[in-house]
N, C-alpha and C positions, 0 to 999 in steps of 0.2 A: 412813504407810508402814512396811510391817512390818519389822523388823532383820530382818538377813542371818543366817541360820543354816546350820549344816553338818548333814546328816543325810538319809536316805531319807524316813524320817515327816516332816520337817520341810518337805520340797520335793517331798512327793508329786504336786502337781498336775504342774509341772514336767519332773518327771521321769518322770511318766505319758504326757506329751506329747511329750516325746523318745522314748520307746518305741514310740510309735504312729508320729513320724517315720522311724523305723530299720525299721519295717515295710515300710513304703511303699520304702525305701533298699533292703534284701531283695528283694522283688517285683519291682522292675525290673533287677535282675541275675539274678532266678530266669528270667526268659523266655527265657534262650538256652540252658539247662541241657540242656534236651531235644531243641529243633527246631535250633541252629545248625549242629550239627555235620552234620545230615542235609541241610539245606540246600545246605551247600557241595557234599556229594556226589550229592543228588537233581537240585538245582535247579541250579547251576551248573556241574555236571560235573567237580568237582574229582577227582582222581586220585590226587595226592600227599597223604598223611596230615601232611606238614609243611605243606602248603599250606592245609589244611582246619582245622590248628592255630592258623593265623596269626593267628585273631580274637583266639583267648586271648593270643596272644605279646601283641598289639598293647595288650589290656584290660588287663595285667599289668605291662608295663615303663610306662603310662603312668598306673596307679594307683601302682603303687610310688614313681614321682617325685612324684606329686602329694603323698603322705602325708609324703615328705621335704618338702615346700616347706611342707605345712599345717604342721608345728609351726614351722616358722620365720615363717610368714605371722601365726600368732596375736601374734608380738608387734609387728606392726605393724596389726592389724585385729581387730575382736571378733569373738569365734565364730561368732553369729548372723549376722553379714554374711556369711563364709565359708560356712556353711550354705546361705544363700539362693543364693549364688553357684552352689553345686554342682548346686541345681536345675534353675537356668535354663540352668547347660551341659546338663542333661540331656534338654530337652525334645524336642529332635530325633530321641533314638534310637529310641521304638518305632516310630517314623512311617518313620526309615530300614531298619530290621529289616524291616517290613512291606514296603516297596516298593522297598528296593533293587534296581538295576536289572543290578548287577554284584556281586562279590564283594569289588571293592575298596570300595564302599559300605559293605560289613557290618564290614569293616576300620576304615574310618574311624571309623563309629558306634559301635565299640568303644574307638576314643580318647577318645571324649565319654564312653563310659560309664565309661570308668577316672577322667577328670576328675570326674564326677560322684560316683562312688563314693568316690575318694580325700578330696574334702572333705566328701560329707554324712557318710560313714560315721566320718571321723576327728573330725570336731566333736560328732555325737552321744556318741562315746564320751568326749571330753575335757569334755564339758558334765556328764555324768552323774556323771565320777569329781569334777569341782567341785563338784558338787551335796552329795555323799556324806560327802568327806573321806576321811582315812585307812581308820577302822576299817571300813568295808562295802565296800571298793573291789571285791572277789571277786564279791559279790553283785551290786553294782552293774555291773560289767561282764559278768557272767553273764545278767543282765537284758537287755542290751543286746544282745550276740551271739544271746540265745534269739530276740530278738524278730526280728533279719534274717534269721538263719537257718533258723528257721521259713516265714518269708515265703518264702526262697529255695525250700525243697523243697514247700511247696505251690503257688507259681507254677510251677513244674517239673511236679510231677504235673497241673496242671491244664492247662498248654499241651500235654501230651502227647494228655489225651482230646480237646483240643479241635483237634488236630493229625489225630487221626484220624477226627472227624466232619466236619472241614472243610478239610482239608489243612495243609499245613507252613506257609504263608502265606495272607493275613495277619491272620486274625482271633486266633490266639494271642499275636501281638504287640501287637495294638492293647490288650489289657487293662492295657499300660503306661502308656496315657494318664492311668487311673484314677491309677496309683501316683503319677505326676509331679504331676498337678493337687493329690492329697490331702498329698503331702510338701510343697510348696512353698509352700500356704496353711497349713498347720500351722506352718512354719519362719516366718513371718510373726510368727503369734501367740507364741510360744514367746519367753521374755526370755532376755538374755544372762547369762552366769554370771560375768563379769569382777569383781564385788564377793565372790563365795564363794571365788574366788582369792587374793583381798588378804585376805579375813579367813584362812583357811588358812596363807597364809605370815606373816601377825603370828602365830600359834599356834605355828606349826611350833617343833620344839623344839630342834632343831639349824639352826643358824643357819650360811647361805651361809659359806663361806672367804673372805675377801676378795680370795685370790690365786687363787678358781675362775672358768674362762672359761664363760660361760653360753651363746657365739654357737654357731650351726649345726655349724661345724667342729669343735670342740673336743668338743660333744656326740654328734656324728657317730664320732668317733673312740671316745669314750669307751663309747658304747654298743656300736658294732660289735667293738670288739675289746679296749681296756683294760681294762673292768671286768669280770672272769670270770663275774660271772652274768649279766650283760646281754649278754654274748657268748653263754651257753649258750642265753638265751633267744632269742635272734637267729636262733641256726642253726636250732633247733627249729622257730621260727614259720615260717622259708623252707623247710623240708623238709614240712612239714605242707600248706602251699598249695601245694606243688610237687604235694603228692599229690592235691588237690582238680583243679589245673590240669590233672595226667595224667587223672584219671578223667572230669573234664570232656568231655574229647575223645574218650577211648578209647574208655569203658564204651557210648555209644552205637552205635560203631561194632563193638566186640569183641560184644556182645550179639546184634545186629541181623544179625551174621554166623553167628549160632549160632540164628535162626530167631525170634525174640524180636518182637513188633510194638511198635508206638510207645507203645501203653498201657501193655505192660509196662516197655518202655524208661522210660517216663515215671514208673512205680511204682518201680523202681528207684533213678533219678536223682533224686526228690521224696523218697525215704524217707530216703535220705543225710542231708541238709540238715536235714530235720524232728528227725530224731533229733538231730542235733548242735546244733540250736535249742534243741529242749525242753529236751536234758539238761544246757545249762550251768546251769538255774536250781538244778537241786542240787549240780551241780560247782562253780558259781562261790562258793554259801554252804560246800560242802567246803573250797573252797580257804584260806576264812576261819579254818575250824577246824584243818586237819590242817597245813596249809604250802602251797606252790606245786609244790615240786618234785615228791614223790610222783606228784601228778595228771600233770603232764608227763612221766615218765618212763614211767610203767605206760601212760598212755594213747597214746605213740609206740608202744609196743609191741602194743598191740592195735590201732590202724589195720596193724601189720604184717600181723600175724594175717588182717586183713579181707582182704589184697592173696593171700597163700597161699590163700583157701578161693574166691575168686573163680575161680583156676585148677584148684584140685583137686576141685571139682566140675563143672566147666563141661559134663560130660556133661549135668547136669540146669542147662540154665544160669539158668531164673528162680530158683530155689531158691541155687544161687550167687552171681546177683546180689542177692537178697535176703540173705543172711547177710552177703556182704560190707557190702553199705551199711548193717546192723545194726552191724558191727563198727568199720566206718569212722567211723558218725555218734558212735557211743558213743566211741569213742579221742579222736577230735577234740574232743566236748563235754569230756571231762575235760581235754584240754591249753589250749583257747583261752581262757577266762577266767583260768587261771591262768598264764595267760604275759603278759596285760595285766597282770593285777595283780601279778605280780612285778617287770617294767620298771618301775611305778608306785610299789613299794615302794622301790626300788635309786636311784631318780630323784628330786633336790629338786625341792620344787614351782617354782623357778625357772627349771630346766630340763627339766621332766617332759613338756611338751608336744612338746618337741624329742625326749627321747627315746622318745616312743612314734610320734613321727616316723618316727625311725630305722627303729626294730622294725618299724613297720607297711610301713617301705619295704623292709627285708628278707624279710618274712614274704609280701608281697603279688607281690616280685619272683619269688618262688617259683612265683606263675601261671605268668609266662614262662616260668621255667625247666622246669617241670613239661612245658608245653606244647612246648616245643624238644624236651627231652629225651624227650618221647613221640614225637614225628613224626620224628626222626632214627631210635632205635631202631624205630619200627613200619616206617619206610620200609625199613630193613635188616634187621632180624631179626625182624619180626613182633610182632601184638600182644600175645601170650602173652610173650616175653620182654620186653616195656616192663614189665608188670605185675609179672614176676619184680623186676626193676632197683629197682620202686618200695618191693616190699618190702624188700629188702635196705639202701636208702638209708633207710629208716622207722627200721626197726632200730639201725642206726648212729647216726642222729640221737639216740635215745632212750639209747643209751650215752655219747654226749657230752653229752647234758643231767645223765645221771646224775655225770658227772666234773666239769662245770664250775659248774653252779647253786647255787646257796644261798636258804635260806629268808630272810624278813626279818628284821632285826635283832631280837633278843628274844623269836624262836621256838624 
C-alpha cells in the first residue's frame, strides 16, 4: 500500500476524480439558473416576485443548514460516506423539476437540491484541502470551485438553448439525470481522506491548546464573530452569495422584461458562473502568492461595479447583461477561493471542517437572503431598485472585509 502523502502532485488521481465529481455537483444546480424563475411565471402563473423566488429561499436555507451540519457530521462519519449520501438525496431532483405538477413540488425539489449541494460540495472542498495540505489551499479550492461553477454556467447556457428549442420543460431539466448518475458512480470510486487529515494533524506546527473547545457551538461562535478575520470572511461570503441569489431570480425577469429571449438570458446567466468558475484557477493560485485579503476586498468592489453596469446600460439590455455578467463573474472569482483558503488558514485542523461548515452556512444563507431581499424589494420598489440595493450592500461588504480580515500568519 502506498504511503500517505500531502500534496497536489502526490494525490493527483484522487484530486482529479474529485474535480470531476464537482463538475457534476455544479451541473445539477445549473439546471435552475435560466429556466426555473420563468417556469414560475409562465407555467404556474405566479405574479409575486417573492413567490417566484421562494425556490431559491428553500434551496439557500437548506444548503446553509446542511453545510453547518456537514462540518459536525465529519466528526462521526467519513467524508466519502457523506459524499455518497448527498448524491442519493439528489436523485429525484431532475425528475421533479421536469414534471412537477405544482409550484410546491419545485420548492420541495429545491429542499432536496439544498441537501445534495450542502453534502456533496462541502465534501469535495474538504477532501481536496485534506489531500493537498496547507501550502496549496488557494489553488486547491480554486480548482474545486472552478470545476463546479464552470459546470453551473455551461449548464445554464445549455438549458437556455434547449428551452428555446423544446420549451421550458421537460427536456432542459432531464440532462440532470446524467450529472446525478456520473456523480454517484465516481463518488463510490474515490478514496476517503481520513488518513491525510491524520497526517496533517501529526505534522501541524501549532499544537491545539488543551483548553480549546473544538465542538460545533464553540467553532460556530469563533467563526461567526469571535475571530475578527473569520468574521470578515463569513460576512463577505454571505453578501457574495446574496448577490448570486438575487441575480438568480432577478436577472431572468429583468432582461426578459426588456425584450431579451431565452437564449440571450441563458447567455447572460451562463457567462457569469463560467467566468466565476474558470477565473478561480488563476485567482486561487494568486491567493497563495499575494494573500487572501486583497483579492476579497477588490473582488467585492468589482461585483458592485457589475450591478451598476446592469442598470446604467439597460437601454441596451444584451450589452448590459453581458458586461454585468463579466464583472460579477470576475469579481466572484477573485473572492471565492480566497475566502475558503482564508478560513482554512485561520482554523486548526482539529476544528477546520467545522469552521468551513460554519463559513459555508453563512455564505449559502446568502442565497436565501438575496432571494428574500429581492422578492420584497422587487414587489414594493421594482427590479431596478433591487439591483441598486445589491450594489450598495456589496460595496459595504468590501469595506468590512478590509477592516476585519487579516492574511494568514507569516504573510
